[in-house]
C-alpha positions in Angstrom: 49.1 -204.2 51.4 52.8 -205.1 51.3 55.6 -204.4 53.7 58.2 -202.6 51.6 61.7 -201.3 52.2 63.2 -198.7 50.0 67.0 -198.4 50.4 68.3 -195.0 49.6 66.5 -191.7 50.3 67.9 -189.7 47.4 65.6 -188.4 44.7 64.4 -191.7 43.3 64.1 -193.6 46.6 62.4 -190.8 48.5 59.8 -190.2 45.8 59.2 -193.9 45.1 58.9 -194.8 48.8 56.5 -191.9 49.6 54.3 -192.7 46.6 54.2 -196.4 47.4 53.1 -195.5 50.9 50.3 -193.3 49.4 49.2 -196.4 47.5 48.5 -198.0 50.9 51.6 -200.0 51.5 53.6 -200.1 54.7 56.9 -198.5 53.6 60.2 -197.9 55.4 62.7 -195.7 53.7 66.3 -196.4 55.0 69.6 -194.8 54.5 73.1 -194.9 56.0 73.1 -191.1 56.2 72.0 -190.3 59.8 71.8 -186.6 59.0 69.4 -187.2 56.1 67.2 -189.5 58.2 67.1 -187.0 61.1 66.0 -184.3 58.7 63.2 -186.5 57.3 62.0 -187.5 60.7 61.9 -183.8 61.7 59.5 -183.1 58.8 61.9 -181.6 56.4 63.3 -183.0 53.1 66.8 -183.0 51.7 65.7 -182.2 48.1 63.4 -179.7 46.5 60.4 -181.4 44.7 57.0 -179.7 44.6 54.4 -181.4 46.7 56.8 -184.0 48.2 57.0 -182.5 51.7 53.2 -182.5 52.0 52.9 -186.0 50.8 55.5 -187.3 53.2 53.8 -185.5 56.1 50.4 -187.1 55.2 51.8 -190.6 55.0 53.8 -190.3 58.1 50.7 -189.2 60.0 48.9 -192.2 58.6 51.6 -194.5 59.9 52.3 -195.9 56.5 55.7 -194.2 56.0 58.8 -194.2 58.3 62.5 -193.4 58.0 65.4 -195.2 59.6 69.1 -196.0 59.4 68.4 -199.6 60.5 68.7 -201.2 57.1 69.1 -204.7 58.5 65.9 -204.7 60.4 64.0 -203.1 57.5 65.2 -205.9 55.2 64.2 -208.6 57.6 60.6 -207.3 57.9 60.0 -206.8 54.2 58.8 -209.0 51.4 59.8 -206.4 48.8 63.0 -204.4 48.9 63.6 -201.6 46.4 67.1 -200.5 45.7 67.2 -196.7 45.1 70.8 -195.9 45.7 73.0 -193.8 43.4 74.6 -195.2 40.3 76.9 -192.4 39.3 79.2 -192.4 36.3 82.8 -193.5 37.2 84.1 -190.7 35.0 84.9 -193.0 32.1 81.3 -193.6 30.9 80.9 -196.7 33.0 78.3 -197.0 35.8 79.6 -197.2 39.4 77.7 -200.1 40.8 79.5 -200.2 44.2 76.5 -198.8 46.1 74.1 -201.3 44.6 76.3 -204.3 45.3 76.8 -203.1 48.9 73.1 -203.1 49.3 72.9 -206.6 47.8 75.3 -207.9 50.5 73.2 -206.4 53.2 70.1 -208.0 51.8 71.9 -211.4 51.5 72.8 -211.3 55.2 69.4 -210.1 56.5 66.6 -211.4 54.4 63.9 -213.4 56.1 62.2 -215.8 53.7 61.2 -215.1 50.1 62.1 -211.6 49.0 61.6 -209.7 45.8 64.6 -207.4 45.2 63.7 -204.5 42.9 66.2 -202.3 41.2 64.7 -198.9 40.9 68.1 -197.3 40.3 69.2 -196.9 36.7 71.5 -199.9 36.1 73.1 -201.4 32.9 71.5 -204.4 31.2 72.6 -207.6 32.8 72.5 -206.2 36.4 69.6 -208.4 37.5 71.6 -211.5 36.5 74.7 -210.2 38.2 72.7 -209.6 41.4 71.3 -213.1 41.2 74.9 -214.5 40.8 76.1 -212.3 43.7 73.4 -213.6 46.0 74.2 -217.1 45.1 77.9 -216.5 45.8 76.9 -215.3 49.3 75.1 -218.6 49.9 71.5 -217.5 49.1 69.1 -219.9 47.5 67.4 -219.0 44.3 64.1 -220.1 45.9 64.4 -217.2 48.4 64.8 -214.4 45.8 63.5 -213.0 42.7 65.2 -210.0 41.1 63.1 -207.4 39.3 64.1 -204.5 37.2 61.6 -201.7 37.6 63.1 -198.5 36.1 61.9 -195.1 37.0 60.8 -192.4 34.6 60.5 -189.4 36.9 61.0 -185.8 35.8 62.4 -183.5 38.4 59.8 -181.0 39.3 56.9 -183.3 38.2 58.0 -186.5 40.0 54.9 -187.2 42.1 52.5 -186.9 39.1 54.9 -189.0 37.0 54.8 -191.8 39.7 51.1 -191.6 40.4 49.9 -191.2 36.8 52.7 -192.7 34.7 52.7 -193.2 31.0 53.7 -196.8 31.6 55.1 -199.2 34.3 58.0 -201.4 33.2 58.5 -204.7 35.1 61.3 -207.0 34.2 61.4 -210.4 35.9 61.9 -214.1 35.2 59.2 -215.7 37.3 55.4 -215.4 37.5 55.7 -215.2 41.2 57.7 -212.0 41.0 55.2 -210.5 38.4 52.4 -211.3 40.8 54.0 -209.5 43.7 54.8 -206.4 41.5 51.2 -206.3 40.3 50.1 -206.1 43.9 52.7 -203.4 44.6 51.2 -201.3 41.7 47.6 -202.5 42.2 46.2 -198.9 42.1 47.8 -198.3 38.7 46.5 -201.7 37.4 43.0 -200.6 38.5 43.4 -197.4 36.5 44.4 -199.5 33.4 47.9 -197.9 33.3 49.9 -199.6 30.5 52.1 -202.3 32.1 55.1 -203.7 30.2 56.1 -207.1 31.5 59.3 -208.4 30.1 62.6 -209.9 31.1 65.1 -207.9 33.2 67.6 -207.2 30.4 64.9 -205.6 28.3 63.5 -203.6 31.2 67.0 -202.3 32.0 67.6 -201.3 28.4 64.2 -199.5 28.1 65.4 -196.8 30.6 68.6 -196.1 28.7 66.9 -196.2 25.3 64.2 -193.8 26.5 66.5 -191.2 27.9 68.9 -191.6 25.0 66.1 -190.9 22.5 64.8 -187.9 24.4 68.4 -186.5 24.7 68.7 -187.0 20.9 65.6 -185.0 20.2 67.0 -182.1 22.3 70.4 -182.2 20.6 68.7 -182.5 17.2 66.5 -179.4 17.6 69.5 -177.5 19.1 71.5 -178.3 16.0 68.6 -177.1 13.8 68.6 -173.8 15.8 72.1 -173.2 14.7 71.1 -173.6 11.1 68.2 -171.2 11.8 70.7 -168.6 13.0 72.7 -168.9 9.8 69.9 -168.7 7.3 67.4 -166.4 9.0 64.8 -169.2 9.8 62.7 -169.3 13.0 63.3 -172.2 15.3 60.0 -171.7 17.1 58.0 -172.1 13.9 60.2 -175.1 12.8 59.7 -176.8 16.1 56.0 -176.2 16.1 55.5 -177.5 12.6 57.6 -180.6 13.4 55.6 -181.2 16.5 52.3 -181.2 14.7 53.4 -184.4 13.0 52.0 -187.2 15.2 55.0 -189.3 14.4 57.3 -186.7 15.9 55.3 -185.0 18.7 56.1 -181.6 20.2 57.8 -182.8 23.4 61.5 -182.2 23.8 61.6 -180.0 20.7 62.5 -176.8 22.5 65.8 -175.3 21.5 68.0 -174.2 24.4 71.5 -174.3 26.0 71.7 -178.1 26.1 70.4 -180.7 28.4 71.6 -181.4 31.9 70.5 -183.0 35.2 71.1 -186.3 36.8 69.7 -188.6 34.0 70.3 -187.6 30.4 74.1 -186.9 30.6 74.8 -190.0 32.7 72.4 -192.3 30.7 73.7 -191.2 27.3 77.2 -192.0 28.4 76.0 -195.2 29.9 74.2 -196.2 26.7 77.3 -195.4 24.6 79.4 -197.6 26.9 76.8 -200.5 26.8 76.9 -200.4 23.0 80.7 -200.3 22.9 80.9 -203.3 25.2 78.8 -205.5 22.9 80.6 -204.3 19.8 78.1 -201.8 18.4 79.3 -198.4 17.2 76.7 -196.0 18.6 77.3 -193.1 16.3 74.0 -191.4 17.0 74.4 -191.4 20.8 78.0 -190.1 20.4 76.7 -187.3 18.2 74.0 -186.5 20.7 76.6 -186.1 23.5 79.0 -184.0 21.3 76.2 -181.8 20.1 75.0 -181.1 23.6 78.5 -180.0 24.8 78.9 -177.8 21.7 75.5 -176.1 22.5 76.7 -175.0 25.9 79.8 -173.4 24.4 77.7 -171.9 21.6 75.7 -170.0 24.2 79.0 -168.5 25.6 80.1 -167.6 22.0 76.7 -165.8 21.4 77.2 -163.8 24.6 80.7 -162.9 23.8 79.5 -161.6 20.4 76.8 -159.5 22.1 79.5 -158.1 24.5 81.9 -157.3 21.6 84.3 -159.7 23.2 84.7 -157.2 26.1 83.9 -159.3 29.2 87.0 -158.9 31.4 86.1 -156.9 34.5 82.4 -156.6 33.5 79.5 -157.4 35.8 77.5 -160.2 34.3 74.0 -161.2 35.6 73.1 -164.9 35.4 69.4 -165.6 35.6 68.8 -169.3 36.6 71.4 -171.9 37.7 69.5 -175.2 37.8 69.2 -177.4 34.7 65.5 -176.9 34.7 62.8 -175.1 36.8 61.2 -176.6 39.9 64.3 -178.3 41.1 67.4 -177.4 43.1 69.5 -179.8 40.9 72.6 -178.3 39.3 74.1 -181.6 38.1 75.4 -181.1 34.5 73.4 -177.9 34.2 74.6 -175.7 31.2 75.1 -173.0 33.8 78.3 -174.8 35.0 79.9 -174.5 31.6 78.7 -170.9 31.1 79.9 -169.8 34.5 83.3 -171.5 34.0 83.9 -169.8 30.6 82.8 -166.3 31.8 85.0 -166.6 34.9 87.9 -167.5 32.6 87.1 -164.4 30.6 87.5 -162.3 33.8 83.8 -161.6 34.4 82.4 -160.4 37.8 79.3 -162.6 38.1 76.1 -162.0 40.0 73.5 -164.9 39.9 69.9 -165.5 40.7 68.0 -168.8 41.3 65.1 -169.5 43.6 66.4 -173.0 44.6 69.8 -173.7 43.2 72.0 -171.3 45.0 73.1 -173.5 48.0 74.2 -176.2 45.6 76.0 -173.8 43.2 77.8 -172.1 46.0 79.7 -175.4 46.6 80.9 -175.3 43.0 81.5 -171.5 42.6 81.8 -169.9 46.1 83.4 -166.8 44.6 80.2 -165.7 42.7 77.8 -163.2 44.2 74.4 -164.7 44.7 70.9 -163.2 45.3 67.3 -164.2 45.6 66.4 -160.8 44.2 66.1 -160.4 40.4 66.5 -156.7 40.6 69.6 -157.0 42.8 71.2 -159.4 40.4 70.6 -157.2 37.4 71.5 -153.9 39.0 74.5 -152.3 37.3 75.1 -155.4 35.2 76.9 -154.9 31.9 75.1 -157.9 30.4 72.7 -160.7 31.4 72.1 -164.3 30.4 68.8 -166.2 31.0 69.7 -169.9 31.5 66.7 -171.4 33.4 63.1 -170.5 32.6 61.8 -170.0 36.2 58.2 -168.5 36.1 59.3 -165.3 37.8 61.8 -164.7 35.0 59.2 -165.2 32.2 57.5 -161.8 32.8 60.5 -159.5 33.0 59.7 -156.1 31.5 62.6 -155.0 29.2 62.1 -151.3 30.0 62.3 -152.0 33.7 65.3 -154.3 33.3 67.1 -151.6 31.2 66.6 -149.2 34.1 68.4 -151.6 36.5 71.3 -152.5 34.2 74.3 -150.5 33.3 74.4 -151.7 29.8 71.3 -153.3 28.1 72.6 -156.7 26.8 70.5 -159.9 27.1 71.0 -163.5 25.9 67.9 -165.5 26.2 69.0 -169.2 26.2 65.4 -170.5 26.6 63.6 -168.4 23.9 61.0 -167.1 26.4 61.3 -163.4 25.5 59.9 -161.5 22.5 63.0 -160.4 20.6 61.3 -157.3 19.1 60.2 -156.0 22.5 63.7 -156.3 23.9 65.4 -154.8 20.8 62.9 -152.0 20.7 63.7 -151.2 24.3 67.3 -150.7 23.3 68.8 -154.1 24.1 71.6 -155.9 22.3 69.6 -159.1 22.3 70.0 -162.7 21.1 68.4 -166.1 21.7 68.6 -169.6 20.2 67.4 -169.3 16.6 64.1 -167.5 17.4 63.1 -164.6 15.1 60.0 -163.1 16.9 
């Protein structure tokens, strides 16, 4: 059992800390945000992630997990310190490392003996070396620290399963002592023979960017193919299925839609492009991935305008789903942000439904009408757009929906509906390259 501190109680830090406690370690999750810590200590959580609240409760009751704002004391009492703070984009494609370096300064002032500093946040290649240099500049001896890169591969909505039963664990370090500590941290996964990749920090840091960049590329590729399907009368569902049956390709992330979003893919593709540019590599593929993704969002709006005969001004438009994917309340870079902006510019009167994303979207678009009722959102609507494939939206009956709406117009951005059923019910209907 290790005494572990996780600094940052955002998505990554909170999930990682809770799961490490469930592995049997003594974990303290710390944050400078008193409101967030008070919320966690009251038994509630600041994010929506299925199963996380129950897992936190269990580990708190077992005295393995605690929450505090006393970062200094937590660092002094821990052999392993995970950095799980935000690394947002600075708006120019670069990664804002200010939160990470602030944590490093705190660690330098409060460490107590040998400490393994683990970057769980997504950071550019070379960060481990920069952290080592920063610690040295603050008077810390190399003998007292090892820096480890341990990138996360958590999918929002499936994060606990991804942490507990991962495809792989990546550990980047420069000393056997650090590797040994990390093997003990992840001992339950070693016992299950989870693939463990041990490498240097630079390689580990790049693995995260390369992985997300490749998955984003698959999404943009299949979205581009869907546009071709629209033009020639091909079916994107069949194309994707046939492609996915090839073991070299696999079926994952070959689902045409309105474009990727969330906290990882947009930021990490920008970050990867910036990394390549810094070292003199023209990353044409990553650039094309980003451009294709932005075009796809606008393409959804163009499809809807066509369905509406370019008559949107003053019309009531129902938006079904706001988050970038189901099972999360995250609206960061969701296609809905672009679609809403364009429709509002067209003069639409918007009503929106989402089971979890409404509080966050209200901060971006307070002028929109929101509801947790699908029927209420669709009632008297002149048109509707399905953006997020929440389970409760998958089973909509077109005849019933037609009875609610003023005008039967539907754009299915996730290809979850049968086009024939909706068209036979009298709908002006379109999707993303799916024929049937």
